[in-house]
N, C-alpha and C positions, 0 to 999 in steps of 0.2 A: 457577820460577826458578831460570838458571843463572849461576853464581857471580855476580858484578855487575851481571849484566844481567838484563832481566824484560820478557816484551812485557807493555803496555797500552794496552788498550780508550780509544779515545777517546772523547770524545760525540758525534766526527760521525762513528763509522763506518769508522775507518780506524786500523793499527798502527803503531807505531813503536818502532826499538830503541834503548832508552839503557843506557850504562852509568855507571852511579851515582857511578863514580871521575871521573868527567868533567863532572858538573852543577857549575858554579861559579855558576850567578844563577838565582835564585826572583824569578821576576813574579807580582807580587800582583794579582787583580784583585777588586775589593769594591763592591758595589751597594748602597744604603741597606736595601732591600723584601728585593728575589730578583733573585740572576742567575741567567740560562734559561744553558742548551746551547747557543744558538741564538747567544747575539753573543757568547759564548767562541767558535765557531767560525768563526765571522765575523772577528771579531779575531784568531786565532789561525794561521787556514787556513795562513797562507806562512810559519811561523814551528816548526821541528824541535824539537820538545820533548814532556813527557810531561807531562799535566794531572791533579790533583789536586784535588778538592773537598772544601774543609776544613767549608764550612757550607752555608747555602743561599745564604749572601750572600758568599760567598767562594772563588774556586778558584785553587790557583796553578800556574802552570807551570813545571818543571823543566828546563834547559836546557843546552847545553856555552860560552855565549855568544852573546851580542844584539851584535849592530855596533849602536853607537852611535848612527848614522844612522837607524834605526830609531826609538828610541824616543820623540824629539817626534812624528813619527806616527803611531804608537801610541796615545800620551795623546789625542793629539787626534780619533783615531775612536773611543774607550772614552769621551771625555765625552760626547758625543752619544747616547751611552745611559747617559749620568751614572752611569760606572763610574770608578772612580779605581783607577789604576794606580802599584804601585810597585816598584821595582827595587832586588831584594839580592842582591848580588854577593858575600856570605858571610853566612853562618847568623848569628842574633841568638837569643839568652834573655837572658828576666831577669837572670840569674844574671851577666850580663855589666855588670847598673849597680849602682851603688848611689844614685842621686838621678832624681827625674824634676823638672826644673824646668819652670813655666808661664807664662806671660805670665797676665794675667786677661782685659782689656777685647777684648771677642769674639773669644777665643778659649778660655778656662775658661768665660768667661759671654757673654748674647747680644747684650750692649751694651758702646757706650761711653758710659762713666759721666759723664764731665764732659758730654757732649751730651748727656743727658738732664737731666744737671741744669739744661744750658738752655734745652734746650724746656722745660720746668718754668716760666722762668722770662721766657718768651717770646725769647730770644737765641739761640735754637740756630743759626740759619743762620750766624750771626757766630763762632760757636765750630767747629761742623763742618768748613768751611772751612777753617779751619786744621788742626784733627785731620787730614783726608783728607789733607792737601800735607804735613803733616809723615806719616802715615804709606808713601806713597808716598815716600819720601825728597826731595822737592822742597821741604823745608825742614830742612834737616841739622842746627842747632840746635834738638836737641830743645827745650836748658833754654827758648830763649827763646820756641818755639811756647808752651810751657806758661804761660811765664807771659804770655805773650799774651792766652791764653782764659781764665786764673784773672782777669786786669784785666776781664776783659767782666763777671764772677761779681760783682765784690767789690761790696757790697751786699748778695747775695743771704741771705735766712733759712737760716740753717741748718739746719730742717728738713725743705728740700727735699731733704738728705741720705734721711732715713729714707723718706720717700715715693716714691725712687729705689729702694731699697733692696727696698719692701714691694709697690711696683705697676709694677715694669719689669725689676727685673733675675731672668733668671732662668739655670738652667743650661744650656750648651750640650749636643746631645743626648752621651751616653756618657760625659762628663766623671765624673759617680759611680762608674762601671761601671769606668774607666780608673786613677781613684785608688783604689777597694776595693783592685783589683788589685794594685798598684803596691805598697800596704800587705801585701798578704800575702805578695809573696815578698820581702818585707825592704827594700822601698829606702825611702827619705824622699822627703817631699815637700815641692816650693818654690814659692809663689807668690809671683813678682816682678814689678810691675809700677811704671808710670809713671800707673798712676792713686791711689787714696787707700786710706790702711788705714781710713777706715770699712766701707770693703767687703772690704779684705781679710781684716779682724779678723770680721767678720761670715761670711767666706768659711772661713775657717779654721775655728771652729766647726763649723759646718756640715758639713765635708766631712771634720772629723779630720786637716784639714793637720797636718803637720809644724812647717815654717815659712814666713813671710811676711815679704815686706818691700815697703813702699810710700811714697809720698809721705805728709805729715802735714799736713792744712787746718790753717792759723788760722785760728780764731773768737774774736769778739769781741762781747760783747755780741748772743749769738744769731747775728750775720751772718756770715756769710765774709767776711776781708780781701782776700781776690784774691790771696794769698799762701800760700807753705807753709814750714813751719819745718826749720832745717837742710838737707840736702842732698837736690838732684832727682835720681830714678831714672831715669837716663838710661841709655843703651845702657851705655855703659862700665862706668857700677854695677851693671846688671844683670850683665853677664860676671863683674864682681868677684864682685857676693854668690853666683854660680855658683862661680867659683874658690874662697872664702872657707868652705860649706860642702864641697866636695867635700875643700879639705886639714882640714876635721873629723875628716871620714870618714877619712882617710888613702888617699885614691882619687885620682887624676887625673881629669883632668874629660873625657877620653874615657869617665867611667865613668857621665856623665852624659845623660839625652838631654833637650832644649832643644826646648818648644815655643810656635811663636808665630807673628802674623800681620801685624806691622809692621816697618819699620827700624828700628825702636827696640831689633829683638830678633834683629837681624843677627847683634850682637858674642856674645852668649853661644850661639847657635846656631854658630856658627862653630868653640867651642872643644871643643863635643859630642864624643861618639863616635858619637850619633844625633840628627838635629835633622826635627823634622815640621812642618811649615807645616801651618796649617790656616784653612781658606776664605781665602787669604793675597793680600795686592799680589802683582803678577808677578813681580818683584824678589827677593822672599822666597820664595818656591816655589821660583826657581830655583836658588837656592841653599841650597834645602834638600835632606837626603837623601831624604826622605818627604813628600809632599804629597796633602792631603785636602780635597776640594773639595764632594764629596756625600756621603759617610760621615761618623759621627761621631765624636769623640774617639778611642774605644773600638777603632776600625779600626784600633789601633796594635794588637792584642792578640792577631790571628791572626800577627802577624810576628815580634811575640816570642815565640809557641808557647804 
């Protein structure tokens, strides 16, 4: 190394001179199993930068600048290899954050709980059609969409909730590792969901989550009434909840990492310091700082060092 410069051997056998004082962009390439050098060569051959392998599944390309017009083509090309690409224009570390706020359904867990409840009583098609339209943002009133879905489930035996928890609900890849790592760095964790407290409370116990907030299903004589008690946890309430916990930590909302997959998560993601879309709808991916379509939730760990 000479001064702030070094010669670095890239996987594809040529050298580039990089001035570290001018590195303003880090591009993270991640694959769920194994990221090979040939794939990185194919993706970055036209970009002048320095590569650094973090692990078998992650390679970083450091460069002074990336033309914004190249981002979408690079992501499209990477997706053909099942590679996620994250563009980070300033260094990020765990110490920048105080709160990790996460959506539950299809983010921390693999299912939409309301759809699985409906499936177990033969009503999934009617309920999931409304769920999908709401997630895409086609039904803009989340409160109305939730009430419509719950009305379909009125009269359902409440024992179905335990069956969904036992038989259908699984953590998405990397969820436990992400949460454990966040806790180890002193962050509080918040599961904030338009779903139901029956499931968020079970996950809080399982994962040691600091806080949870979700809708409270009303049950009478052992059956679902088709209603929730109290305030519906919609997009605005999710964002307000993140603000409240940041205030309690005496921290600005930019000290929050917010993760989600649907339109109901956009408001809280917009106020965060780092927004993460996980297997999300296109509208949510476009709004997020980072989008993961192939790797697990722990794909965030290399980005935060």
